[in-house]
N, C-alpha and C positions, 0 to 999 in steps of 0.2 A: 655516711649509708651503709648500714650492714653489708658482710659478704656476699652473703645469699641473695639479697636486694640486687646488687651489682651484677651477679652471676646472671640473674633472671633479665636483669634489662638489658644486659650484653647481650644474651642469646636472641632477646626479641629484635634488637635492633640489627641483629648478625641475619636472623631471617628476613626482616624488612629490606636489608641491603641486598640478599640474595635473590628477592623477589624483584625487585627493582634491576636489578643485573640481568634477570632473565626475560623482562619483560619491557624494560625501556626501548629499546632498538624497535621492538613491534608496537606497541602502543604509544609512549610520548613523541618518539622521534619521526613515527613513519607516516606518510601522508598517502594513503592508497587512492590510486588514479586510475585503477582500473579492476575489472572483477578478479582478474586472475592474482592481485595481489594481496587481496584479503586472504589471511591464512586459515586453513581447513578447520581449526579448532575453534575461530571465531564463529565460521556458520554453524559447526556442529551443537556448539555452547548456545550460538543466538545471540551472542554477543551485540549488547544496544552500541551502535555508532552514530557520530553526529557530521551533520553537512549543510552546507549552505545551498539554498535552491539558486539554480541558474535558468534552466528552462523545464515547462511543462512537456511532455512526452505524450505520445497515441496512449502508452500503457500505463505512464506513470512520472517520473521526475528524473531530472538529470540535475545531480548535486556534486559539488565539490565537498569532498571529505575534509573535516577537520579535525585533526588529531589533538590529543590533550598536549598541553605545553605548559613548561614552567617558565615563568616570568624572567629568570636570571638568565636564561640561553634561549629564549624564543628569536630575538634577532639570527643568532648562527641556526637556528634550528628552520628559519627561513631560507636561508641559504641552501639546506640540504632539500628541501623539498621541490617535486616536481611538478609539472603542469599537468593535467588530465582530471576528467570528470567520472564519476559514476552512474551508470544506468539504473535506476530503480523501477521495477516493476511490483505494482501493487499486487500481492498474493491474495489469493481466495475470492478472485471478483472479475468480472467481465465487465469492464466500463462504458456507458453510452456516449455518444457524440455530447449530450447535455451535462454528462457527469465531465466531460472534458472542459466544458465551458466552465462549470463552477467550479471544478478545480485551479483553473486560472484564476478565477474571482477571488477565490480562498486563499491561495499560496502565489505570493509575489515574489519575483525574483529577489534573494539576499536574505530571505526569511531562512532560518534556522528550524531544522527539523531532525528528530532522531530516527534511527531506521533499524530494525532487528531483521539481520539476513537469514534466510531461511534455506534458500538454494542458491547456486550457482548457475545459470543456464548460457553457456559460451560468455559472450560478454554484457549480460544481464541479471541480475540480481534481484531475485523474488525475497520479497521483504513485508513485514508489517512496519508502516510509517505512523509516527505519531507526531502532531503538532500543537501549539499552543491556540487553543481559541479562545478569543477574547482579550488574548494577552495574558491569561492567568490558569487556566484548566489544559492540562495534555490530556488529547484526544486520539484515539485512532484515526486515521485517516481513511483508512480501507472501510472501517465501520461507518463511519460518516457518510462515506459515499451510499452504500448500501442502505442505509437509516432514512436517506432523502430519495430513494427509487431510482437512483441514477446509475446502476449496474443490477448486474445478477451474482449470486454465487455459484462459484464453482471450485472443484475439489482443490485444497492445499497441496502442493507436491512439495517432495524434498523432506517429510517429517517422517519418513519410515520407521527410523530408528527411536523417535522419541512422540510414542502414541498418546500418551498424557498431554503432552503442548499441543500434538494436532489437535484432539479432541476439544480442546480449552479454545484453541483459537477459532476452530470450524465453529462451534457452539454460538461463539460471539458473532460470527459473521451472519450465520444462520438466524440468531436471534435479532440482529440489525435489518436482515433483510424483511422479516416477519413483520417488524414494527410499521415499514413501509407499506406493507401489504394490508394491515389493519388501517391504517390512516389514508391510504390509497394515495401515495406520494410519487410521482414520478410516474414511471413506465406502469405501477399499478392504479394509476389514478382511474378510474371509472368515467367513462363519455358521458358529458352532460346532458340532460332528458331533451333538448331540443336536438341535438347530435342523434339521440337514439331514435327519436321520432323520424328525423330525414333518413336516418340509414333504412329503417322498416320500411318507410315511404317508397325508396329508391329499390329496396327488394321486391316490393309489391309490385312497381310499376314493370320491373324487368320480368317478373312472374307472369302478370297478365300480359305483357307483349307478347311472351314467349305461348302464352295458351292460345290468345289468338291467332298467332302466328300459326300453331299446331292447326287448329280449326280449318283455318284458311287453307292450307295443304291439302287436308283431308277433304274439304269440299272440292279443290281442283281435281282429286283423284276420282269421285263419284262422277264427275261430266266426263 
C-alpha cells in the first residue's frame, strides 16, 4: 500500500477512534432510565432513540430505553445497566379517551418504537414516536392518532431554537388532522341523519313547551 494511502487510512481510523471514544459512553454503553439522564445535546439535536414499550399512559408511552450494543461486550454492558423507564408524551396533540383505547390496540407491551425527543418537562419527554405499521413501514404515532380523528393538534413546545423543524413537524400534524376532518373520522364524524332528526325534534319539543309555558303564565297574569 502506498505511503500516502496508509496515512489517509491511519488518519481516518484515528478520527473514527476519537469519535468512538467521545461517544461510546453516552450512546453504546448508557441506558437512559429517566428524562434527566438524556444529554441536553440529544434533545437539542433531536437524536432518534429506541425503546421497548412497557405501558400505555394517559399521554403516551412508558418505555425501556434500548441502547446501541456491541455483541462482544453485550453481557458486560447488561451488568452496567440500571433499571428504569422513560415516560414519553406524544408532542403536538391532545389525545381523546378513544385515542388511548386505539393506542393500546396498536402498541402492545414489548413492541419496539423509535422516539425523537423534543423537550424535557420534568420527568416527561415530549417527543415524536415512530413505530412499524403492519411490520413493514415506519409511521409517526402522533400523526396516526390525528389522522384517525382521535385527538386535536396543539402547539409543539420546545423547538424555539429550531423553527425549521418546528414548522415541518407542525405542518405534518395539521395535515394529518385535516385529513381526519375531511373524512369525518373520530371526533370529526358528523352525526347520522337519524341522530340529527332526533336532536331537532328534541329542540322543537323543548321550544314548544317553553312557548306554551310562557302563554300559560301570561294568561294567568291577565286573570
